[in-house]
C-alpha positions as CSV (number, residue, x, y, z in Angstrom):
1,X,0.0,0.0,0.0
2,X,1.3,3.3,-1.0
3,X,2.1,5.6,1.8
4,X,0.4,9.0,1.6
5,X,2.3,12.1,2.5
6,X,1.0,13.8,5.6
7,X,-1.6,16.3,4.9
8,X,-1.3,19.6,6.6
9,X,-4.1,22.0,6.8
10,X,-3.0,25.6,7.1
11,X,-5.6,28.1,8.0
12,X,-4.6,31.7,7.6
13,X,-6.6,34.1,9.7
14,X,-6.4,37.7,8.8
15,X,-7.1,39.9,11.7
16,X,-8.3,43.4,11.0
17,X,-7.2,46.0,13.5
18,X,-10.0,48.0,15.0
19,X,-10.0,51.5,13.6
20,X,-7.9,53.8,15.8
21,X,-10.0,56.3,17.8
22,X,-9.8,59.8,16.5
23,X,-7.6,62.0,18.7
24,X,-9.6,64.3,20.9
25,X,-9.4,67.9,19.8
26,X,-7.1,70.0,22.0
27,X,-9.0,72.1,24.6
28,X,-9.8,75.7,23.8
29,X,-7.2,77.9,25.6
30,X,-8.0,81.3,27.1
31,X,-4.9,83.5,26.6
32,X,-4.2,86.8,28.3
33,X,-0.5,87.1,27.4
34,X,-0.9,90.3,25.5
35,X,-1.2,94.0,26.4
36,X,-4.6,95.2,27.7
37,X,-5.8,91.6,28.2
38,X,-8.0,91.0,31.2
39,X,-10.3,88.2,32.3
40,X,-11.7,86.9,35.6
41,X,-13.5,83.6,36.2
42,X,-13.9,81.1,33.4
43,X,-16.5,78.3,33.7
44,X,-16.2,75.3,31.4
45,X,-19.8,74.3,30.4
46,X,-18.8,72.0,27.6
47,X,-16.0,71.3,25.1
48,X,-17.0,74.5,23.2
49,X,-19.2,76.4,25.6
50,X,-17.9,78.7,28.3
51,X,-19.1,81.3,30.8
52,X,-16.7,84.2,31.5
53,X,-16.7,87.2,33.8
54,X,-14.7,90.5,33.8
55,X,-11.9,90.7,36.3
56,X,-12.8,94.2,37.3
57,X,-10.8,96.8,39.3
58,X,-11.5,98.6,42.5
59,X,-10.0,101.8,43.9
60,X,-7.5,102.3,46.7
61,X,-10.3,102.2,49.3
62,X,-11.6,98.9,48.1
63,X,-14.6,100.6,46.6
64,X,-16.1,101.4,43.2
65,X,-15.3,98.1,41.6
66,X,-15.6,98.6,37.8
67,X,-16.3,95.7,35.4
68,X,-16.4,97.6,32.1
69,X,-13.4,96.0,30.5
70,X,-12.4,92.5,29.5
71,X,-10.3,91.2,26.6
72,X,-9.0,87.7,25.9
73,X,-7.7,85.6,23.0
74,X,-9.1,82.1,22.3
75,X,-6.5,79.7,21.0
76,X,-6.7,76.1,19.7
77,X,-10.2,76.6,18.3
78,X,-9.4,74.1,15.4
79,X,-12.1,75.6,13.3
80,X,-14.8,74.8,15.9
81,X,-17.8,77.1,16.7
82,X,-17.6,78.3,20.3
83,X,-20.5,79.5,22.5
84,X,-19.8,82.2,25.0
85,X,-21.7,83.4,28.0
86,X,-20.6,86.7,29.4
87,X,-21.9,87.8,32.8
88,X,-20.8,89.5,36.1
89,X,-21.5,93.1,35.1
90,X,-22.3,94.2,38.6
91,X,-20.1,96.6,40.5
92,X,-20.1,100.1,42.0
93,X,-19.8,103.6,40.6
94,X,-19.5,106.8,42.6
95,X,-19.9,104.6,45.8
96,X,-23.3,103.4,44.5
97,X,-24.2,99.9,43.5
98,X,-24.4,99.0,39.8
99,X,-26.6,95.9,39.2
100,X,-25.6,95.5,35.5
101,X,-24.2,98.1,33.0
102,X,-24.9,95.6,30.2
103,X,-28.3,94.8,28.6
104,X,-30.0,93.6,25.4
105,X,-28.2,96.3,23.5
106,X,-24.7,94.9,24.3
107,X,-22.5,93.4,21.7
108,X,-18.8,92.7,22.3
109,X,-16.2,92.8,19.4
110,X,-14.3,90.0,17.8
111,X,-11.1,89.9,15.7
112,X,-8.9,87.4,13.8
113,X,-5.7,89.5,14.2
114,X,-6.2,91.7,17.3
115,X,-6.3,94.8,15.1
116,X,-9.4,94.7,12.9
117,X,-12.6,94.4,14.8
118,X,-16.3,93.7,14.2
119,X,-19.2,93.5,16.6
120,X,-20.8,90.2,17.4
121,X,-24.0,90.3,15.4
122,X,-26.3,87.7,16.9
123,X,-26.7,87.5,20.7
124,X,-29.3,86.7,23.4
125,X,-29.7,88.6,26.6
126,X,-30.8,86.7,29.7
127,X,-32.4,89.3,31.9
128,X,-32.7,87.0,34.9
129,X,-29.0,86.0,34.9
130,X,-27.8,89.3,33.5
131,X,-25.9,87.3,30.9
132,X,-25.1,87.7,27.2
133,X,-25.0,84.5,25.1
134,X,-23.5,84.3,21.6
135,X,-21.8,81.8,19.3
136,X,-18.6,82.5,17.4
137,X,-18.9,80.7,14.0
138,X,-16.4,77.9,13.0
139,X,-13.5,78.7,10.8
140,X,-10.6,80.3,12.8
141,X,-8.0,78.7,15.0
142,X,-7.6,81.9,17.0
143,X,-9.9,84.7,17.9
144,X,-9.6,87.8,20.0
145,X,-12.7,88.9,22.0
146,X,-13.1,92.2,23.9
147,X,-15.6,94.7,25.3
148,X,-14.7,97.2,22.6
149,X,-11.7,97.4,20.2
150,X,-8.3,97.5,21.8
151,X,-6.1,100.5,21.6
152,X,-2.8,99.5,23.3
153,X,0.0,101.8,24.4
154,X,2.1,100.6,21.5
155,X,-0.3,102.2,19.1
156,X,-0.2,105.5,21.0
157,X,3.6,105.4,20.9
158,X,3.5,104.7,17.2
159,X,1.2,107.7,16.8
160,X,3.7,109.8,18.8
161,X,6.6,108.7,16.5
162,X,4.6,109.5,13.4
163,X,3.9,113.0,14.8
164,X,7.6,113.4,15.6
165,X,8.4,113.2,11.9
166,X,6.1,116.1,11.0
167,X,7.5,119.6,10.7
168,X,4.3,120.9,12.2
169,X,4.6,119.0,15.5
170,X,6.7,119.3,18.7
171,X,6.7,116.5,21.2
172,X,7.3,117.0,24.8
173,X,7.6,114.4,27.5
174,X,5.8,116.1,30.4
175,X,6.3,113.4,32.9
176,X,6.0,109.7,33.7
177,X,3.2,107.4,35.0
178,X,3.6,105.6,38.3
179,X,5.5,102.8,36.5
180,X,7.6,105.1,34.5
181,X,5.7,105.1,31.2
182,X,6.0,108.5,29.3
183,X,3.2,111.1,29.3
184,X,3.4,113.0,26.1
185,X,2.2,116.4,25.0
186,X,2.0,117.0,21.2
187,X,2.0,120.6,20.1
188,X,0.7,121.2,16.5
189,X,0.8,124.6,14.7
190,X,2.3,126.4,11.7
191,X,5.7,127.5,13.0
192,X,6.2,130.2,10.4
193,X,3.3,132.2,11.7
194,X,3.5,134.1,15.1
195,X,1.7,132.4,17.9
196,X,0.3,135.5,19.5
197,X,-2.7,135.8,17.2
198,X,-3.6,132.1,17.3
199,X,-6.3,130.4,19.3
200,X,-5.3,127.6,21.7
201,X,-7.1,124.3,21.7
202,X,-6.4,121.3,24.0
203,X,-7.6,117.7,23.7
204,X,-6.8,114.8,26.0
205,X,-7.7,111.1,26.1
206,X,-7.6,107.8,28.0
207,X,-7.8,108.8,31.6
208,X,-9.8,105.6,32.0
209,X,-8.1,102.6,30.5
210,X,-11.2,100.8,29.3
211,X,-12.3,103.9,27.2
212,X,-10.3,102.9,24.2
213,X,-12.6,104.7,21.8
214,X,-11.3,108.0,23.1
215,X,-7.8,107.2,21.8
216,X,-9.2,106.6,18.4
217,X,-11.0,110.0,18.5
218,X,-7.8,111.7,19.5
219,X,-5.8,109.9,16.9
220,X,-8.2,111.0,14.2
221,X,-7.9,114.6,15.4
222,X,-4.1,114.5,15.5
223,X,-3.5,112.8,12.2
224,X,-5.9,115.3,10.5
225,X,-4.1,118.2,12.2
226,X,-0.8,117.0,10.7
227,X,-2.1,116.1,7.3
228,X,-1.7,117.9,3.9
229,X,-5.4,118.6,3.8
230,X,-6.0,122.4,3.0
231,X,-8.4,122.5,6.0
232,X,-5.6,121.1,8.2
233,X,-3.2,123.8,6.9
234,X,-5.7,126.4,7.9
235,X,-6.2,124.8,11.3
236,X,-2.4,125.0,12.0
237,X,-2.2,128.5,10.6
238,X,-4.9,129.9,13.0
239,X,-4.5,127.7,16.0
240,X,-2.1,126.0,18.4
241,X,-3.5,122.5,19.0
242,X,-2.3,120.5,22.0
243,X,-2.8,116.8,22.5
244,X,-2.3,114.5,25.4
245,X,-2.8,111.0,23.8
246,X,-2.8,108.7,26.8
247,X,-3.0,109.8,30.4
248,X,-3.2,106.4,32.1
249,X,-0.8,104.1,30.1
250,X,0.0,101.8,33.0
251,X,-3.7,100.8,33.4
252,X,-4.0,100.4,29.6
253,X,-1.0,98.1,29.5
254,X,-2.1,96.0,32.5
255,X,-5.7,95.5,31.2
256,X,-7.2,97.5,34.1
257,X,-10.5,99.4,33.9
258,X,-10.3,102.9,35.5
259,X,-7.8,103.6,38.2
260,X,-4.0,104.1,38.1
261,X,-1.8,101.4,39.7
262,X,-2.1,103.1,43.1
263,X,-5.9,102.8,42.9
264,X,-6.6,106.5,42.2
265,X,-9.0,107.7,39.5
266,X,-7.3,110.1,36.9
267,X,-10.6,111.8,36.3
268,X,-11.2,112.5,40.0
269,X,-9.1,114.2,42.6
270,X,-8.5,117.2,40.3
271,X,-9.7,119.5,43.1
272,X,-7.2,117.8,45.5
273,X,-4.0,117.4,43.4
274,X,-1.7,120.3,44.1
275,X,1.1,120.6,41.6
276,X,3.3,122.1,44.4
277,X,2.8,118.9,46.5
278,X,5.3,116.1,45.8
279,X,3.0,113.6,47.5
280,X,0.5,113.8,44.7
281,X,3.4,113.5,42.1
282,X,4.0,110.0,43.6
283,X,0.4,109.0,44.3
284,X,-1.3,110.3,41.1
285,X,1.4,111.5,38.7
286,X,-1.0,111.1,35.8
287,X,-3.0,114.1,37.0
288,X,0.0,115.9,38.6
289,X,1.9,116.2,35.3
290,X,-1.1,116.9,33.0
291,X,-2.5,119.5,35.4
292,X,0.8,121.2,35.6
293,X,1.1,121.3,31.8
294,X,-2.4,122.7,31.5
295,X,-1.8,125.5,34.0
296,X,1.6,126.4,32.5
297,X,0.1,126.6,29.0
298,X,-2.8,128.7,30.2
299,X,-0.4,131.1,31.9
300,X,1.8,131.5,28.8
301,X,-1.1,131.8,26.3
302,X,-4.7,131.2,27.4
303,X,-6.4,128.1,26.3
304,X,-9.6,129.0,24.4
305,X,-11.3,125.5,24.6
306,X,-10.2,122.2,26.2
307,X,-11.8,118.9,25.6
308,X,-11.5,115.8,27.9
309,X,-12.6,112.6,26.0
310,X,-14.5,109.8,27.7
311,X,-16.8,106.8,26.9
312,X,-20.0,105.6,28.5
313,X,-22.1,102.6,27.6
314,X,-25.3,104.2,26.3
315,X,-25.1,108.0,27.1
316,X,-23.6,110.8,25.1
317,X,-23.2,114.4,26.2
318,X,-21.0,117.5,26.7
319,X,-20.5,118.8,30.2
320,X,-18.6,121.6,31.9
321,X,-18.3,123.5,35.2
322,X,-17.6,126.9,33.5
323,X,-19.8,129.8,34.8
324,X,-18.6,132.6,32.5
325,X,-21.2,133.6,29.9
326,X,-18.6,134.3,27.1
327,X,-16.9,131.0,27.5
328,X,-20.2,129.2,27.8
329,X,-21.3,130.8,24.5
330,X,-18.2,129.2,22.8
331,X,-18.9,125.8,24.4
332,X,-22.6,126.0,23.4
333,X,-21.6,126.8,19.9
334,X,-19.2,123.8,19.8
335,X,-21.9,121.6,21.2
336,X,-24.4,122.7,18.5
337,X,-21.9,122.5,15.7
338,X,-20.8,118.9,16.8
339,X,-24.5,117.8,16.9
340,X,-25.2,119.3,13.5
341,X,-22.0,118.4,11.6
342,X,-20.6,115.2,13.2
343,X,-21.7,111.9,14.5
344,X,-21.9,113.4,18.0
345,X,-25.4,112.1,19.1
346,X,-26.2,113.7,22.5
347,X,-28.7,112.0,24.8
348,X,-29.1,115.4,26.6
349,X,-30.5,118.3,24.5
350,X,-28.0,121.0,25.7
351,X,-24.5,121.5,27.1
352,X,-24.7,120.3,30.7
353,X,-23.4,122.8,33.2
354,X,-22.5,121.4,36.6
355,X,-22.3,124.1,39.3
356,X,-19.1,124.2,41.3
357,X,-21.2,123.9,44.5
358,X,-23.7,121.3,43.5
359,X,-24.9,118.7,40.9
360,X,-22.7,115.7,39.9
361,X,-19.1,115.0,40.7
362,X,-17.1,118.2,41.3
363,X,-13.7,116.7,41.4
364,X,-13.3,115.7,37.7
365,X,-11.0,117.4,35.2
366,X,-13.7,120.1,34.8
367,X,-12.7,121.4,38.2
368,X,-9.6,123.0,36.7
369,X,-12.0,125.9,35.7
370,X,-12.5,126.7,39.4
371,X,-8.8,126.6,40.2
372,X,-7.1,128.1,37.1
373,X,-9.9,129.2,34.8
374,X,-9.0,126.7,32.1
375,X,-12.2,126.2,30.0
376,X,-12.5,122.5,30.2
377,X,-15.3,120.3,28.8
378,X,-15.9,116.6,29.3
379,X,-17.2,114.8,26.2
380,X,-18.9,111.4,26.7
381,X,-19.4,109.2,23.6
382,X,-21.4,106.0,23.8
383,X,-20.0,102.6,22.8
384,X,-23.5,101.3,22.2
385,X,-25.6,102.0,19.0
386,X,-26.9,105.5,18.5
387,X,-29.6,107.0,16.4
388,X,-27.3,108.8,14.0
389,X,-25.2,105.9,12.9
390,X,-28.0,103.4,13.4
391,X,-25.4,100.8,14.4
392,X,-22.4,100.3,16.7
393,X,-19.6,102.8,16.1
394,X,-16.5,101.4,14.3
395,X,-12.9,102.5,14.7
396,X,-13.2,104.4,11.4
397,X,-16.2,106.3,12.8
398,X,-14.1,107.4,15.8
399,X,-11.2,108.5,13.7
400,X,-13.5,110.6,11.6
401,X,-15.2,112.0,14.7
402,X,-11.9,113.2,15.9
403,X,-11.2,115.1,12.8
404,X,-14.6,116.8,13.0
405,X,-14.3,117.7,16.6
406,X,-10.9,119.4,16.3
407,X,-12.2,121.4,13.3
408,X,-15.3,122.4,15.2
409,X,-13.4,123.4,18.3
410,X,-11.4,125.8,16.2
411,X,-14.5,127.2,14.6
412,X,-16.1,127.7,18.0
413,X,-13.0,129.3,19.4
414,X,-12.9,131.8,16.5
């Protein structure tokens, strides 16, 4: 019998590896490593949903906590849509409680590069929680979010350097902030014409760090004043225009809201700060140096009109403590010209006059009228939508407003 070769059965089993699980997307990062950044509590509600609160700032007494500034960068979005809830708008103002300065009107701003900004378009206001909810659409890996568009100290310094190159400008460093940052005064005029016959106009901005729109307004006024526009040439020929671009640079750089690093408000204490007292030079140099420059200028050649720029959330008005009829006539004319020929959209029908012995706060920059007869006005412009624009103001609107305001101040001074 023939022997058979052994039979081997080979079974090949092909194992298919289970598909690898997709890597989890990296978590969204909240980044505050840039100038003017500020954020308080962050609550993680989901992979792409968060609740945030402003950090806020209080004064040296532990009072008047302000929450009107926040700015943050969202990193590692990986193209995902993100839902944000912003709340915690309570605080205190002039030693009185503020339940919420925000409301259904409120829309923060968003940017892909930290320079060009647009307002959030769709949002829901929760009246019970005092909370704004909105979703940022998918597409970017990084987004900046803020209360209003940033205007950091580096932009103010760049503006100063641009002015320094103009034959029509003279730059003076009038002092330093608490942390040593420069306080500049820019003098613009036509040097070939004698100063004696010229009117003197003063404009200052950014006493409160959160009020970034004021820096845009002043930039628009300064850039126009130095331009080749025939109207600018006439402005320089007939006027000396003085600008203080940024009074509280420390707070701007640190992402604070209102007070200097010692906890003092640069738009209060003007009745207390004595330029002969070195204590105030240390405690509140932002007022000490600017006040001294104002008084010195007024003594050399009288200031005809001075404007102190500020922002509010929804109000807009012009206010002074002047009680001289001739000066009030100039201010009233400026108010009416600005209302008729600019985007100034007052929520009060007339120039508001605060008596030195009554009414609202009497320790603001306007108090320099009582001490040195400098004709100071405080201009508040709203960051919310107004009836004239019919929308939220953009940076370009603020720059144009600055041009109009400096022209109209010169017209009213004439």
